[in-house]
N, C-alpha and C positions, 0 to 999 in steps of 0.2 A: 555414483552407483554404489549400492550397499550389497556386497556379496553375503550370502548366508549359507550355512552348512545345511545340506539336505541329505538325509540317509536314503540310500537306494532301497526300494521296496522289491524284494525278490521273492519269488515263489519257487516251488519245486519244479525242476525241469529235468527232463530225461537226458538231455545233452545240450551243451552250449550252442547258441546260434553262432554262425560264422559272420565276421565282419565282411561287408561287401568290399570288393576291390574299388579303389577310387580311380578316376580318370587322371590322365597326366596333368591336366589343367587344375584339377582339385589339389593335387600334390604340389603343383607350382604355387598356387595361392597360399597354401598353408605354410610354405617354406619361404615365401618372399620376404617376410619380415627380417629374416636373418641377414639379408643384404644390408639393411640399415644397422643392425647390431654390429656386424663385422666392420662396417665403415667406421663406426666409433672406436671399435677395438683396434683396428689397423692404424688409425691416426694416433692412438695412444702408444702402440708398440713402436711406431716409426719415429715419433716426435717427442715423447715425454723425456727420455734420457737427454735428448738435445736441449729441451727446455731447462732441465735441471742443470746441465753443464753450463748453459748460458747464464744461469743465476748463481754460478759459482760453486756448485757441488763438485767435490773431488770424485774422480773416476771410481775409486775403490769404495765409495760410500753410496753410489747410485743404486747398487743392488739392494741395500737396505731400504732406500726410499721406494724402490719399485715393488717391495713386498706388500705394499698396500693392496695391490691387485689380488694376489693369491689369498691374503688374509681376509679380504672382503668375501671372496668366494668360499673360503673355509667356513665362515660364519653364516653367510646369507643363503647359499645354495641348498643345504639340507633343510633349513627352515622354510624357505619358499617352496621347496618340493613337498614337504610335509603339509603345508597349508594349502597348496594348490590341489593336492589329492582330495582335500576335504571341502573345497569351495564349490559352490554352485549358485548362480544367480542369473539375472537377465542376460549378462554378457558371457556366460559360460563358466568354465572351470579354470582354464589356463590364460585365456585372453585378457582378463583384468590385469594380470601381472605383466603381460607384454606391454600394455599401455602405460601403466604406472611407471615401469622401468624406463620406457622411452621418454616420457616427459622429464623425469629427473635427469636422465643422461643428457638430453638436449640442453637443459639449463647448465649442467656442469661443463659441457663442451663450449658454451659461450663464455664461461668464467675462467677456465683453466689457462688458455693462452694469454689472458689479460692479467694474470697474477704478477705482482711486482716484487714479491719476496719469496724465498724458497719454501718457507713453511706454509704459505698460502697455496702455492702450487701443489705441494704434497697433500694438503687437506682437500683441494679440489679433485686431485687424482683419486683419493679415497671415495669421495662422493660419486665420481664417475664410475668407479669399479663396482660399488654397491649397486648402482642403477643398472649397469650392464648385466650383473649377475641376476638381478630381479627379472630382467627380460629373458636372459639366455637360458637359465635352467629349465623353465617350463617348456621352452621350445623343444628341448631334447625329449621330454616326456610326451609332447604333443604328437610326435610321429608315432610313438608306441600306442597312444590312445586311439588314433584314427585309422591306422593301417593294419591290414591282416599280416600275418607273419611272412607270407611270400612276397610282400611289397616293402618290407622293412629296409632291405639293402638299397632298393631304388629310392625310397623316401630319404634316407640319409645321404645318398649320392646327390639328389636334387638340392638338399639342404647345403651340402658341401659346395655345389655349384654356385649358389647364391652367396655363400661365405667368400668364395673366390672373387666373384664379381664385385661385391662390396669392398673387399680389401684391395683389389687392383686399383680401382678408381681412387679410393681414399689414400692409399700409400703414395700414389704418384701425384696427388693434388699439389703439394708445395712446388714440385718440379714443374708441373704444368702451368701453375700460376706465374712462376718466375719466367719460364722460357716462352710461353705462348701469350701471356697477358702483361708482361713487364711489371709484375708486382715485386716490390723490393724483397730481396732475399737476405739482406743484412740489416742490422740495427745497432744502436748504441749498446755498449757493454751493459749486460744485465737485462736487456730488452729482447723480447721474442720477435723475430722478423714478421712482417706483414704476410708473407707467403704462408707461414704456419698459422697465424691468427685467422686469416680468411678461410684456410682449409678446414679449420675446426668449425667455423660458422656453417660452411657448406655441409660438412659431415653431420652436424647436428640436425639440419633440416632433412637430410636424406634419412637419417635414423628414424625420426618421427614419422615421416611420410611412409616409409616401407613397412613399419610396424602397424600403422593404421590400415594399410592395405590388407594385411593378414587378418587383423581384428574384424574388419568390416566384410571381408570376402569369404570367411571360413566359418562354418558352424561346427559345434562340438556335439558329441553324443550326450544325451541326458543321463543322469544316474540310472533311470529305469532301463534305458537302452543298454548301457554298459553292464547292468546286472544280467541281461539276457546273453551277452557275449561271455560274461565271466560269472556264472552262478556260484563259483567257489567263494565269492565275496561274502556270502551269507555265513559260511563256515568261519570266516575271519571276524565276524561282527563282535564276538566276545574277546577278541585278542586285546592285549594291553594297549593303551593309547597314551598320548602325551609323551613326556620325557622317558617314562618307563618303557613305552612301546618303541620309541626310537632306539633306545639302548638295546632292547631285546632284538629288534630287527638288525641292528648293526652287528651284534655278536653272532647272529645266525644268517648273515648274508650268504647268497648262493656261492658255492665253491668257485665257479667260473669268474665271479666278480672279484674274488681274492686274487686269482691268477692274473686277471687283466689289470688289477691294480698295481701289481709288480711291474708289468710291462709299461704302464702309464708313468710310474715313478721315473724310470730312466729316460722315457721319451720326453716328458715335460721338463725334466732337468735341463735337457738340451734346448728346448724352445725358449725357456726363460733366459738361458745364457745368451742366446742369439738376440732376443729383444733388448736385453740390458746392455750388451756390448757390441751390437751391430754397428751403431753409429761410430763408436770409438774405433772399431776395427777398420772401417773404411777411411776415416779421417787420419788415423795413425799409419796404417799398413799400406794404403793405396795413395792417399793424398799428402801424407807427411805434414799434416797441419794440426796445431794444438790451440791456436788463438780462436776462441769461439766467436769473436766479432769479425774475423777475417773472411774475405770472399772465398778463399780456398777451403776453409773449414766448412762453411755453409754449402759450398758446392758438393763437398763430400757427403754432408748430411742429407742433402737432397737426393744424391745418388743412392744412398741407403734406402730412401723411399722408393726409388725405381727398382732396386733389387727386391724390395717387398712386393711391388706390383708384379714382378716377374714370377716369383715363387707362387704367388696367389693365382696368377693367370695360368701357370702350369697346373696348379691343383684343379682348376676348372676342367681341363681336358682329362686329367687323370681320374677325376671323380667318376667318369663314365667308363674308364678303362678298367679300373679296379674290380667292379662287379664281374666283368668278363674273366679276369684272372682268377678271381675267387671261385667262379663257376667251374673252371677247369682244374683247380687245385683245391683250395679251401680258403676260408676267410682269414684264418690265422697265418697260412702260408703267404697269401697275398700281402698281408700286413708286414710280415717279416721281410719279404723281398723289398718292399717300399722303404722300410727302415734301414736296411743295408745300403740302399742307394743314397738315402739321406745322409747316413754316416760318412760315406765316401765323399759326398759333395761338401760336407762341412770341412773335412780334413783337407780337401783340395784347395780351399781358400788360402791356406798358409803358403801355397806355392805360386799364387797369382799376384801379379803386380799391375795389371791393366784393369781399369774399370769395366771395359766391355767384356773381358774374359770372365769377370765375376758372374755375368748373366747366365752363363752355361752352368756354373755351379748351383746357382739358385733355381734353375729349372729342375735340377735333380732334387733339391730341397723341397720343391713343390710336390713331388711324388710322395715323399714322406708326410708332408703336411696334409695332403688329400686323404691319405690313409688314416692318419691320426684323427681326423675329423669325422670319419665315417665307419671304418671297420670295427673298432672296439664297441661302438654303440650298436652296430648291426648284430654283432656277436651276442651282446648282452641283452638287447631289448626283448628277444624271444624267450629269455630265461627268467624274467622278472614278473612277479604277480602284478596283474594289471591294476589292482586296487592300490598298489603301492609304487606305481611307476614313477611318480614325481619324487617321492622320498628316496627311492633307491638310486635314481639318476642323480639326485643331490648328493647322496653318500658317495656314489662312484666319482663324482667330480671332486671329492676330497682327495682322490688319488691324483688329480691334476694340480691342486693347489699346494699340497704338502711338499712335493718336490721343488716347486717354485720357491717356497719359503726356505727350504734347505739351500737351494741354489743362491738365493739372495743373501743368506747369512754367511755362507762359506766361500763364495767365489771371490769376494773382495780380498780375502786373505791370500788365496792362491794367486790372484793377480799381482799383488804387491810383493809377497814373500817367496813365491815360487817362480813366477814368470816375469818378474822385473817390470811390471806395468804393461806388458805386451797383450793388448786386448784380443788379438787374433787367436792366442792360445786358449782363450775361453771357448771359442768355436771349435777348435781342435778337440778339446776336452769333451765338448758336447757331441762331437762325432763318435768318440769312443763310447760314450754313454748310450748312443743310439744303437751301436752294435750289440751291447748287452741287452737292450730292449728287444732287438730282433731275435736273439737266442731264446729269451724268455717267452716270446710269442709262440715259438714252435712247440713249447711245452704245454700250451693251453689244451685242456681236454674238451674240445669242441665236438658236440654231436652234429655230425654232418647230415 
């Protein structure tokens, strides 16, 4: 398919037309692809540090290796957002990017667990993250494109539901394959266990199938239709474009986007800390194992996947509770409350010694995760010019990747020189960071 840029033909209008409300099933179909994207993302979060450790990476260096993910997002998301705003062809505006990203991600998921040396695994992680970002960024803008303002919170809640469903299944896959299907959970030194390899194969198939569902079952508004909903686009026709336009828009981003970016910094510092050191926290703090080829270490690594399934499962339920809390208070207050619960949950892990007790902490983490995936976008989407939805969402996602880069660069130092190699302290530090994010959330100047 050859996408082409097509300018919207706008005429003078007395008032913008209103986007029609979409049915529940239309919102369901447009969000379903995120199930696959998150399946790939969850397998990466739960298993890549394990794969790196298996290949001999030192614990304090894993953060550096994991920065491939945020660096890919930092470069790819604004570019894809900018391009998808200006793309139109037979398959629409955002959907070509969903499909291209899905194909590349599936291929990377087939290759990553079969890597035999550390540098190859790191390279495959970079490919996977570029592909995930190609798919993911337009999905955020997709909701803003198709839904009227009064359905934005619902749209992002349904998207969060599918993120949870995809992540629950994918996170638990190695444990399920080991305990239900007797797939080997240990391997020779330097080799990835079959339970992880087969989990990536299954996850890749789910990724591609789910994205294809959205691509084939959803239609986008044409440029002409969008111009009816947003006649202000004509006034922006002579605005700077290309790199100059990007820089101009970045320097003049909406104030609320700046405020939300500060909240995002401290929130995503925490998430990266968890994904990087979650496996080590369980194997060290709960299972007291360090030999990556031992049964005990791999049992702990699998249980980390179960914890990932729990917090994602909790996020599914909380995704539909949060809009109710927001309706009674405000979206920024609901977000702050969720982050406080998340911060307490992270700190509580330090005091836990039983694998089963961890599940309660991660249920609380699920509330913060559900809010992270929905509330900032619901707050922001109604304040962004529709013609620049993709680009501004890409810019906003820079507030996700920058703290992850900072986390990856500095946490190894703290782990070694401040906390004497205790991985659980990385999660405690993340809990404190989440409290800061909650306080900043309350300072957002949101128009109710």
